[in-house]
N, C-alpha and C positions, 0 to 999 in steps of 0.2 A: 427628539432632542433638538433643542434650538439654543443657540448661543445667547448669552445675556446681551442687553443693549450695548454694553461697553466692551464686548468681546468680539474680536474679529473672526472671520471665517477661517477655519483650520485648513492647512494644506497637509494632506496625508498621502504618501506614496503607497503603491501596491506592487509587489513583485516577489519573486522567489524561484527556486529551482527544486524540483521534486522528482525523486525516483527511489525505488526500493531495490537494493543491489545485493545479490547473493555472491559472496566471494568463493563459493563452492561451485559456481556455474561457469563453464568455459566461455559462455557468450560474453561479448564486450559491447557495451553501450556507447554510442557516438551521438554527435549533434543531430544526425539524421533520425535518431529514434525519438527526439524530443519535439513535441508540439510547442512552438514558440509564439507567444501571443503578446501583442503590444498595442498601444493606442486605444482606440474605442473598442476594439475587439476584446481587449483585456477587461475594460470596465463592464462590458456586456456579459462577462462570466457571472457576475454577482447581481443579486436583487437590490442590495442595500446601496449600490452606487447609482441607481437610476434616478432620473429627475423627479419621479413621484415618491421617492423614499422620504421618510421623515428626517433623514440625515442630509438631504439635499441642500438646505439652507445653512447647515452647520459646517459642512466639509466640502472642500474642493479636492476631489480625488485625482491623484497624479499617477497615470499608468506608466510603469517602467518596463520590465521584462518579466514574464512568467513563462517558465519552461517546464513541461511535465512529460514524463515518459511512462510507458508500460514498464513494470518491473523487469529486471534482467540482470545480466552480469555487471561487474564493476564498470564505471565510466572511464573511458580512455582519458589520460591526463590532458592531452591537447584539446579534446572536446570540452572537458570541464573548464579549462582555462578560457576557452572562447566564450562560454556562457557566463562564467564568473566575471570576466572583464567587461562584457557588455552590461551586465546588471550594475556593476560598480560605476562604470562610466555614465550610465543613464542617471544613477543617483547623484553623481557629482555635477551633472549638467542640469539637473532638475531645479536647482535653486533651493533656497531655504525651505525646510520641511519641518512640520511639527512632529511627524511620526511616520512610521512605516507599518503596513499590514504585511507581514512576512509569511507568505503562503508557501510552505514547503512540505516535505514528507517526514524526513528525519532519519532515514536509513539509507542514505546515499553513500556508496563506497566509490572511491576514486583510486586508480592505480597510483601507487606511490604515497598515498596519504593514509593516516590511521584514524582521522576524525574529520571527514570531509565537511560536515555541517559546521564544525567549529572553525575550520579554515575559512569557509564562505562567510560565516557570521562575523568574524573579526574584520574581514574586508568590508563588509556592509556597514558595520558600526563605524569604522574609520571614515568611510565615505559620508555617512550621515553627520558625523561630528565635523567634517570638513565644511559641509554646506551650512550647518547650523540651523537655527530656527528663524522664522520670519521676523520675530520681534527682537532677535539678537540676544536673548537670554536663555540660559539652560541648554540642554541637549535634546535632540529629537529622540522620541521614544520608539521602541520596537515592540510590536505585539505579534507573537508567532502562533500560527495555526498549524497543528501537526497531526499525523496519523499516530494512533496509540501503539503501532508497531515500530515507531521510531525509537531512537536512542537519545538520551539526555545526559551528556557528560557535563562536568562542572565547567570545563573550558567553554563548552557551547552555551551553557545557561548564563554565565556571568555577564555577557554583553547585552542580554535581552531583558527588557523591563517586564514583559507579560508573556507567559507561556500557557497554552491550553492544547488539548488534544481531543480526538473523537472519544465518545463514551459508549459507542456501540460497535460490535463486531459480529456480523458484517456491518460496514460503515454507512448505515442509513442516515446518519446524522452528519455526514461530511460537510455539507454546505452550511448546516447550522453551526458547526464548529468554527468555520471561517467568519460567520457573522458575529459569533460571540467574541472572537478575537478583535474584530473591528469595533464593536460596540464597547468593549472593555477599554480599548485604547481611547476612543472618543470621550468616554466618561472620565478617564484619568486626566486627559488634557483639559477638559472643561472645568473639572473640579480641583485641578492643581495637585493631583495625587501622584506621588512617587512611591510605588509599592515596594514592600519587602517581599523576598522570595525565600521560602524554606525548601531546600533541595536535599534529597537523599536518594541514593541508589540502593536497591535491594538485590542481594546476590542470588538472583533467580533468573533463569533464561528458559522460556518455554515457547514452543511454536504457537502460532495463532490458532491452530486447530484444537489446542488444549485450553485456550483462554477466551473462547467465544462467549459473548454476553448472553447467548441463548441459554446457558447453563450456569448453575452455581459452581464455584463461588464467585465467578466473574459478574454474574447478574447483580448480586447484592453489593459487591465491592464498587462497581461502577455506578450503581444507583445511589450510593451514599455520597457521591461527589456533589450532587446538586444540594443535598442537605448541608454539607460543609460550607459551600459558598454562600448559603443564606445566612450564615452566622454574622453578627455585627463585626465589622472590621476585616472581613474576608471578601476578596474579589473573585477568586477562582481556585478550584482544586482540580488537579489533573494527575492521571496515572498512566504510565507507559509500561507495557509488558516487554518492550524491547524487540529487537529483530534477531531471530534465532539463527539465521543462515549467513551471517557475516562473522568472520573470525577476527574480532577487534576488541581491544580492552573496554571500550565504552558499551559493549552489548550486554545489557542487563536491564531489569526492571527499574523504574524510577518514579518518584513522587515529587511534585512541586505544588505547594500551596502558596498562594499569592494574596497579599492584603496589606492594609495599613497597620494592623496589629501584629507585630513581629512575633510576640510571645505566643499568641493564639495560633498563628500560621504554623509555627514550629511544633506546637503541641499536636495540632491536627495532622500535620505531615507525619510525625512519628507514629501516631496511632494507626494511620492508614498503612504505613510501611510495615508495622508489626502485624496488622491483620493480613496483609498480603503474604508476609513470610510464614505466618502460622498456617495459612491455607495452601501452601505450595504443593503439598502432597494430595490435595483434594481436587486439583485441576485434572480433568480427564478429557479424552477426545470427544469432540462434539457429536460424534456418531459412532456406531459400531464399526470395528476395524477388522482387517484381515490381510493376508498376503494377496497378491494379484490373483493367484490361482484359486484361493479360497473364496474371494469375492465373486469371481466369475461363476464358480460352481454354485454358490448360494443364490446368486441372481437368476441363473438359468433354472434352478429347481423351484424358485418362488413362483407364486401365482399373482404376485403384485406387479402391476404394469402401469406406467413404465417404471422400471427399476433402475435407479441411478447409481453409478460407481464413480468415485473420485480417484483419478490418477494423480495422487497428491504429490508425489516426489518430483514431478515435472511440470508443476503448476506455473504457467508464465506470469500469472498475476501475483505470485510471491517471489519471482525472480528466477524460475526455472528456464532452461533453454527452450522448452516447448517442442523439441524435435526428436525426443526419444520414442522409438517404436516398440518399447517394452510391452505395453499393454496390448498393442496390435498383435504381437506374437502370441500372447496369452489367450486372447479372444479366439484366434484362429486355431489354436491347439484344442479348443473345446469342440467336441464332435457336433453338438447341437447347433452351435453358431456356424461352424464350417459348412455343415450340410444345409443350413437354412431353416431347420426346424424352429430355431429361435432367431429373431431378428435383432440386430444391434446397430447403433450408430456411434462412431468414435471420431469426434471432430478435433481439429486443431493441431495436427502434426505438421510442423514447419519443414518444408522442403521445396524451395523455389525451382530446382531442376525438375523434380517430379511433376510439379504443377505445370511448368512450361511444356513438358512432354504430353500431358493430358490435353492441353489446349491445342497443341499441334495435331494430336490424334483425332480430337473431336468427340462429341457425345455419341455413344453407341459403339465406339471402338474398344477392342480388347487391348490392354496394355500390360506390360511387365515392367515394374518400377523398383528401383532401389530406394526404399522409403526411410527417411530419418537417419539419425545417428551420425550426422556429419558435423554438427557443432559439439554436441555432447557424445563423444565416441566411447565413453567409459562404461556404458551399461548395455552391451550387446551389439552395438553398431547398427548398420542399416538392416532393414527387413525386405526380402524380395517378395513383392506383392504382385500377383497376377489377378486382374479383374477387368470389369467393364466400366468405362467412363459414363456416369449417369447424369451428371450435372456440372456446369461450369458457370462461374460468375466473375466478371471483371470488378476491379476495385471501385468502391464508392466511398466517398468521404463520410466518416462517422463523427458524431458529436462526442464531447467530453462525457465520460462515464460518471454517473452519479456517485459511485464509490470513490470519492477523493478526486474526481476529475482526471483520472489517468487517461492519457490519450490513446484511443483505439483507432489507429489509422486504417482506412480501407485497404483491403488486400484482395489479390486474385485468389480464387478458391476453386478446387476441383473435387468432386465426389466420385469415388471409385467403389464399385460393389464387388465383393468376393464372397460367394456363398450367401449367408444371411447377414454379413457385415457390410455396412456402408462406411467407408473411411473418408473423412473430409480433410484434404490436404490444403495447406495455406502457404503462400509464397513468402510471408513474413509473419512473425509471431502475433497471434491474435487470440484473445479469450473468447469463450462461448458461455455467456452468462444468462442470456435472454432468448426468448423465442425468435426475436428479430435477428440475432446472431446466426441462427440456423436457417431461418426462412428467407432472410434477405429483405430488401425494401419492398414497398407495397406493389411495385410493378413486376414482381416475380422473384428475382434474385435466385439463390440456390434452391429454394423451394423445399427444404427438408423440414418436416414437422416432427420433432423428437417425440411428441406424444403418441405417435403411431408406431413406435418401435417398442420391442420388449425390453431391451437394455439400452441405456444411454451412458456412455463412458466418457467422462469429461476431464480434461486436464485442469483440475481445480482442487482446492482444499475443502473448507466448509462450503456448503452450497449457498450461493447467492440467493436472495429472496425468491426470484421467479423460478429458479430451478428447485428450490426447497418446496415451493407450493406445488410444482409439477410432479414431484416424486411420490409415487405410491409407497415406496420404500427406498432405502439407500444404504450404501456401505462406503467407508473411507478405506481405500486400498493403500497400504503402506508400501508404496513402490519406491524404487531407487531414483536418484536424480539430484540436481543441485539444491533442491529444497526438501530433502528427505526428512520425514517426520521423526525418524530415529536419530536424534542428535548425536548419540554416542558413537554411531558408526561413520559420522561425517569426518571427524578428525580435527576438531577445534584444538588449537595449540597456542593461540595468542590472547584468548579471553583471560580476564583476571580471575585467578583462583584463590580460595575455593569458591565454587559456583554450583548451585543446584541446577540440574540433576547430575552433573558431572562428578560432584563430590558429595555423594548422598549422606555420608556420616561425618562430614567435616565439623558440623556444629552439634555433635551429639551431646556434648557436655554443657555448652552455653550458646545462646543465640548470638548472631552477629550484632555489631554495634550499628544501630539504626537511628542514631541521633542526627537530626537534620543539620545541615550547614546553613547558617543564616547568610544569605546574599543581600547585603544592604542596598537601599535604593541607589541607582546610578546617580552620580553627581549631577546637579542641575547645571 
């Protein structure tokens, strides 16, 4: 893309705040949990901002603030205000802008707010309108890149010109989504397009483990988005399944179709919403499921190795506390694991005190530890573990994860072996999605190769690609925690009802009204 001879270079800001927050998780997120990126470091996150990009001569990218965190509990109000105020201040100080690439998640919960993204977006819109555009005409445009597990309320959508989201779960297209948001914005600015947006929410709320694009009906539903956006007069089509572990009115599925042709955008949004509604009962878990005990028994009895089990209810990359010792107890209740006839590795239980104790004791020492259950004390409490310290690793800085760029800060880790089980304890919440997470950096690190164990029990939901490829077989354990897959036992009481699956028969006689709301182009 290059500007015409009489078109000046565009000035486009980049910034946002992203986290996925479970309101059922007792963990609280603070500024310390966010990786905050500014200046050249922010521009270096993306490929399309580089000097050798085809957009280099067209756009001057203006880095603002980007803050991203591993999912967790709700953000403390003071921490949210600190980040929000910096983003808004940087916008107001940036000078006139043509637009903003708004890089967020969409499922942030903040103590005291019911729609955190709407609150943030209204402040961002006000700041952009304050600085105005470089030529003094019109309003700066906002193009938002989101996770498909985000929420899209009308209040949030109205101040935004362009909205798009990931089309794959797991999110192997996260960086592609951000680039699409950026390029759609540039296209609209160069061509003078002020798009219409057809918005509709669908009264369905399902966990991500039931809406993976590895399976139907999500595969076909999400594949159809590219076909819709190829229609003349359409710029983008996006679908959000919503975030199941926040108890807020905005939490439900949503459709937004964006384009110059308002009538066509509305028609396509309604068709997509009806397809989603009609398929609501067809969504199933991405893998075979069972209780913790059932999954351990089946894995031990299987001849498939390594056999992976997801401890889904305490998944830190969905918002779980990551400190539940529930699966630890179930593993050591199994005679084959306890005696060492079957080997297992269970990484990622957060307990800074236990980790410090292991470092003080040293490799080879026998320790007795009170493990986990300090943050989330509602599901069994701490587990008394006696074993041998077999490995220690000091924190090393990690890069942004490809899945949405969630910050995985380096952590101190300790491995303790009891019978056939090796437990990896971490001093702060950390996902284990790749071989490198287990094995550490090239110079040694923790040195645990999960492929050499019979069982690998990970705090995760659906398996990320590297784990999926590693598994000879796997099961999704329906364990308790802040991101429990059984939504009916969590206790939602603030979501808008009726809502499937909470109200299974609410629409037995007639379907819900899925007529899209036309959000007209924002005034120039």
